[in-house]
C-alpha positions as CSV (number, residue, x, y, z in Angstrom):
1,X,-8.2,-31.5,23.4
2,X,-10.7,-30.1,21.4
3,X,-11.0,-26.2,21.0
4,X,-14.6,-25.4,21.4
5,X,-13.9,-21.4,20.3
6,X,-15.7,-20.6,23.5
7,X,-12.7,-18.0,24.3
8,X,-13.8,-16.4,20.8
9,X,-17.5,-15.1,22.0
10,X,-17.8,-12.0,24.0
11,X,-16.8,-10.6,26.0
12,X,-13.3,-11.5,25.1
13,X,-10.4,-10.5,27.2
14,X,-8.4,-8.2,25.1
15,X,-4.7,-7.1,26.3
16,X,-3.6,-4.2,24.1
17,X,0.2,-3.7,25.1
18,X,2.2,-0.8,24.9
19,X,5.4,-1.5,26.8
20,X,7.0,2.3,26.7
21,X,5.9,6.1,26.4
22,X,5.3,5.4,22.4
23,X,3.5,8.0,20.3
24,X,1.0,5.4,19.8
25,X,-0.6,5.2,23.4
26,X,-3.3,7.4,22.7
27,X,-4.1,5.3,19.9
28,X,-3.8,2.3,21.9
29,X,-6.0,3.4,24.6
30,X,-8.8,5.0,21.9
31,X,-8.5,1.2,20.4
32,X,-9.5,-0.1,24.1
33,X,-12.2,1.9,24.4
34,X,-13.8,1.2,21.0
35,X,-13.4,-2.4,21.9
36,X,-15.1,-1.9,25.1
37,X,-18.2,0.0,23.1
38,X,-18.3,-3.3,21.0
39,X,-18.6,-5.9,24.0
40,X,-15.2,-6.9,24.8
41,X,-13.6,-6.4,28.1
42,X,-10.5,-5.1,26.8
43,X,-7.7,-3.1,28.9
44,X,-4.5,-1.4,28.4
45,X,-1.6,-2.5,29.7
46,X,2.1,-1.2,29.7
47,X,4.0,-3.9,31.1
48,X,4.4,-7.6,30.6
49,X,3.4,-7.9,34.4
50,X,0.2,-6.4,33.6
51,X,-1.1,-8.8,31.2
52,X,-3.8,-11.1,32.3
53,X,-4.6,-14.4,30.9
54,X,-7.2,-14.3,28.1
55,X,-8.2,-14.3,24.5
56,X,-5.9,-11.9,22.4
57,X,-3.2,-9.6,23.4
58,X,-1.8,-6.9,21.1
59,X,1.5,-5.8,21.0
60,X,1.9,-2.3,19.6
61,X,4.9,-0.1,19.1
62,X,6.3,-2.4,21.8
63,X,10.6,-2.2,22.2
64,X,11.0,-5.5,24.3
65,X,10.5,-9.1,23.1
66,X,7.6,-11.0,24.8
67,X,8.9,-13.8,27.0
68,X,7.0,-17.6,26.1
69,X,5.5,-17.6,29.9
70,X,3.6,-14.4,28.8
71,X,2.7,-15.7,25.5
72,X,1.2,-18.3,27.2
73,X,-1.5,-16.1,28.8
74,X,-3.1,-15.4,25.8
75,X,-5.0,-17.7,22.8
76,X,-3.5,-15.2,20.2
77,X,-0.7,-12.9,20.4
78,X,-0.5,-10.6,17.6
79,X,1.8,-7.5,16.6
80,X,1.6,-4.7,14.0
81,X,4.3,-4.0,12.0
82,X,4.7,-1.8,9.0
83,X,7.0,-3.3,6.2
84,X,6.6,-6.4,3.9
85,X,7.8,-8.9,5.8
86,X,10.1,-10.8,6.1
87,X,11.9,-7.6,4.9
88,X,12.1,-5.1,7.3
89,X,12.0,-6.6,10.4
90,X,13.3,-4.3,13.6
91,X,12.9,-1.0,14.7
92,X,11.2,2.2,13.1
93,X,10.6,0.4,9.6
94,X,8.1,3.3,8.5
95,X,10.9,6.0,9.3
96,X,13.8,4.1,7.2
97,X,11.2,3.2,4.4
98,X,10.5,7.1,4.5
99,X,14.0,8.2,4.1
100,X,14.8,5.5,1.6
101,X,12.0,7.3,-0.5
102,X,9.1,5.3,0.0
103,X,5.4,6.6,-0.3
104,X,3.6,3.0,0.0
105,X,4.2,1.5,3.3
106,X,3.1,-1.9,3.8
107,X,1.5,-2.8,7.2
108,X,1.0,-6.3,8.7
109,X,-0.6,-8.2,11.3
110,X,1.2,-11.2,12.2
111,X,1.4,-13.5,14.8
112,X,3.6,-12.5,18.1
113,X,6.6,-15.3,17.9
114,X,9.6,-15.4,20.2
115,X,12.1,-14.5,17.3
116,X,11.3,-10.8,16.4
117,X,9.1,-10.1,13.9
118,X,9.0,-13.5,12.4
119,X,5.5,-14.6,12.9
120,X,3.2,-15.9,10.2
121,X,1.2,-12.9,8.8
122,X,-2.5,-12.5,8.8
123,X,-3.1,-9.5,7.0
124,X,-1.0,-7.4,4.5
125,X,-2.3,-3.8,3.9
126,X,-0.7,-0.5,3.2
127,X,-0.7,3.3,4.1
128,X,-0.1,5.5,1.3
129,X,1.3,9.3,1.6
130,X,2.0,12.0,-1.0
131,X,5.4,12.8,0.5
132,X,5.1,16.4,2.1
133,X,3.9,14.6,5.4
134,X,5.5,15.4,9.0
135,X,6.1,13.2,11.8
136,X,2.6,13.6,13.4
137,X,1.1,12.9,10.0
138,X,2.8,10.0,9.3
139,X,2.2,8.9,12.8
140,X,-1.5,9.4,12.6
141,X,-2.1,7.5,9.6
142,X,-0.1,4.5,10.8
143,X,-2.0,4.8,14.1
144,X,-5.3,4.7,12.2
145,X,-4.5,1.6,9.9
146,X,-3.1,0.0,13.6
147,X,-6.4,0.0,14.9
148,X,-8.2,-0.9,11.8
149,X,-6.0,-4.0,11.7
150,X,-6.8,-5.2,15.3
151,X,-10.4,-4.7,14.7
152,X,-10.5,-6.6,11.2
153,X,-9.1,-9.4,13.4
154,X,-11.7,-9.5,15.9
155,X,-14.9,-9.0,13.8
156,X,-13.9,-12.3,12.0
157,X,-16.7,-15.3,12.4
158,X,-13.6,-17.9,13.3
159,X,-9.9,-16.5,14.4
160,X,-7.8,-16.1,11.2
161,X,-4.7,-18.0,10.7
162,X,-1.7,-16.3,9.5
163,X,1.0,-17.5,6.2
164,X,4.4,-18.4,6.7
165,X,6.7,-15.4,6.1
166,X,9.1,-16.8,3.1
167,X,12.4,-16.0,2.2
168,X,15.0,-14.3,4.0
169,X,14.7,-11.4,6.5
170,X,16.2,-8.2,6.8
171,X,16.7,-5.7,9.7
172,X,16.1,-2.4,10.6
173,X,18.3,-0.9,13.1
174,X,17.0,1.3,16.4
175,X,17.3,4.7,15.5
176,X,19.8,7.0,17.4
177,X,20.6,10.5,18.0
178,X,22.9,10.5,15.6
179,X,20.4,9.4,12.9
180,X,18.9,13.2,12.9
181,X,21.7,14.9,12.1
182,X,21.3,17.2,9.3
183,X,24.7,18.2,6.9
184,X,24.9,22.1,6.5
185,X,26.5,21.9,3.5
186,X,23.3,20.0,1.8
187,X,20.2,21.4,0.7
188,X,16.8,21.3,2.6
189,X,15.4,19.7,-0.3
190,X,18.0,16.8,-0.4
191,X,17.2,16.3,3.3
192,X,13.6,17.1,3.5
193,X,12.8,13.4,4.4
194,X,14.9,13.4,7.1
195,X,13.2,16.5,8.3
196,X,9.9,14.6,7.9
197,X,10.3,11.9,10.7
198,X,12.4,13.6,13.4
199,X,10.5,14.3,16.5
200,X,10.9,18.1,17.2
201,X,11.0,17.2,21.2
202,X,12.2,13.6,21.5
203,X,15.0,13.1,18.6
204,X,15.0,16.7,16.8
205,X,17.0,17.0,13.5
206,X,20.1,18.9,14.5
207,X,23.7,20.1,13.1
208,X,27.1,21.1,13.9
209,X,28.6,24.2,12.5
210,X,31.6,26.4,13.8
211,X,32.1,24.9,16.6
212,X,28.5,24.6,17.9
213,X,26.0,22.3,17.8
214,X,22.3,23.4,16.8
215,X,18.8,21.8,17.0
216,X,16.4,22.4,14.0
217,X,12.7,22.0,14.4
218,X,10.2,21.7,11.5
219,X,6.3,22.6,11.3
220,X,3.6,23.2,8.9
221,X,2.3,26.7,8.7
222,X,-1.0,27.5,7.8
223,X,-2.1,28.7,4.2
224,X,-2.2,32.2,3.9
């Protein structure tokens, strides 16, 4: 059957999907508002059941694998992932790379397929940090880049096609509370990157000392 690309003409049905109470929800909701102002029929959804038949579905910060029957509801299914794919598939790639000492974080827009983070890559971009940013600043820059890549895709005159990933993939594990543990015998400087990526409320930095467990919060102070 010939694709006439009528589905690419505005108003397009755009599903923006976040399937968990992620920090990216406000960025996803802002993206929906912008797309609506631009003439598209965009909606924010928080579960696979809510995804309606449409032109494009963006899966942002999702924790669950999307089944084939849900992917079939959209002409294009897209994911934003912050690593140099195929390296760094999996969970919390920006966090793991910050802990590895990286300041330049690659960000990809790719096709969502049944295998996690394995689809063709449409755009490769990056965000750059100076090394002092805490988690809210890290998220803000990534959230802005995520919106930018989604808008870029929709602004194309023709729907762009991605390039297959080449090479063996590597995977980052899901972060657990134990990953936010500090060592009281080490200096703050040595553990500063860990302090940068912790969330003071959801997964705070903590340490054990003299038989007790302690929470340690970090925030920037205003300049004098």
